[in-house]
C-alpha positions in Angstrom: -6.7 43.0 -0.6 -5.8 43.0 -4.2 -5.3 39.9 -6.4 -1.5 39.9 -6.1 -1.7 40.0 -2.3 -4.0 37.0 -2.4 -1.7 35.1 -4.7 1.3 35.9 -2.5 -0.6 34.9 0.6 -1.7 31.6 -1.0 1.9 30.9 -2.2 3.2 31.4 1.3 0.6 29.0 2.6 1.5 26.4 0.0 5.2 26.7 0.8 4.4 26.1 4.5 2.3 23.1 3.6 5.0 21.7 1.3 7.6 21.9 4.0 5.3 20.3 6.5 4.5 17.5 4.2 7.9 16.8 2.6 8.4 13.8 4.7 5.0 12.4 3.7 6.0 12.7 0.1 9.3 11.0 0.7 7.5 8.1 2.2 5.4 7.4 -0.9 6.2 4.1 -2.5 5.5 2.9 -6.0 5.7 -0.5 -7.7 6.7 -1.2 -11.2 6.3 -4.5 -13.0 7.4 -6.2 -16.2 7.3 -9.6 -17.8 3.9 -10.4 -16.6 4.8 -9.6 -13.0 7.9 -11.7 -13.1 10.0 -8.7 -12.3 8.8 -6.1 -9.7 10.6 -3.1 -8.4 9.5 -0.9 -5.5 10.9 2.7 -5.2 10.4 5.3 -2.5 9.4 9.0 -2.9 13.0 10.0 -3.6 13.2 7.5 -6.5 15.5 5.0 -4.7 15.0 1.3 -5.3 13.9 -0.3 -2.0 13.0 -3.7 -3.3 13.5 -5.9 -6.3 11.7 -9.2 -7.0 12.8 -11.5 -9.8 10.8 -14.6 -10.3 13.0 -17.8 -10.3 11.3 -19.0 -13.4 12.6 -16.0 -15.4 16.2 -16.6 -14.4 16.6 -19.1 -17.3 16.1 -16.3 -19.8 19.1 -14.7 -21.5 20.8 -12.0 -19.6 19.8 -9.3 -22.0 16.1 -10.1 -21.6 16.4 -9.9 -17.8 18.2 -6.6 -18.0 15.5 -5.2 -20.3 12.8 -6.4 -17.9 14.5 -4.7 -14.9 14.8 -1.5 -16.8 11.1 -1.7 -17.9 9.9 -2.4 -14.3 12.0 0.5 -13.0 10.5 2.9 -15.6 7.0 1.6 -14.7 7.7 2.3 -11.0 9.0 5.8 -11.8 5.9 6.6 -13.9 3.7 5.4 -11.0 5.7 7.5 -8.5 5.4 10.5 -10.7 1.6 10.2 -10.7 1.4 9.5 -7.0 3.7 12.5 -6.2 1.7 14.7 -8.6 -1.6 13.7 -6.9 -0.1 14.4 -3.5 1.2 17.8 -4.5 -2.2 18.6 -6.1 -3.8 17.9 -2.7 -1.2 20.2 -1.0 -1.7 23.0 -3.4 -5.5 22.5 -3.4 -5.5 22.1 -7.2 -3.8 25.5 -7.7 -1.7 25.0 -10.7 1.8 26.3 -10.3 3.2 27.0 -13.8 6.6 25.4 -14.4 6.6 23.5 -11.1 8.0 20.1 -11.5 8.8 17.7 -8.7 12.5 16.7 -8.9 12.9 13.3 -10.5 
């Protein structure tokens, strides 16, 4: 078996594993925080917000500050999700780098 055949075989195996584990990846959750944990956002593997916590003590801040903290917490959650998703994909591909592959987000 030549190298190309091995690569093609491995790619087919990875594709089967990815399809089998898509639901697992969708169920990944990630948290993001801002303002000293006064704003927390939880997102799922598809990037959808599933929970928002805003501490009552921060509600006295100006609207613009609260908006900035929500945006920062969401970005923090997305960064965390990106890392968790990358780690999970790495497990599925057994560390085989797939050039140009980027999880949609």
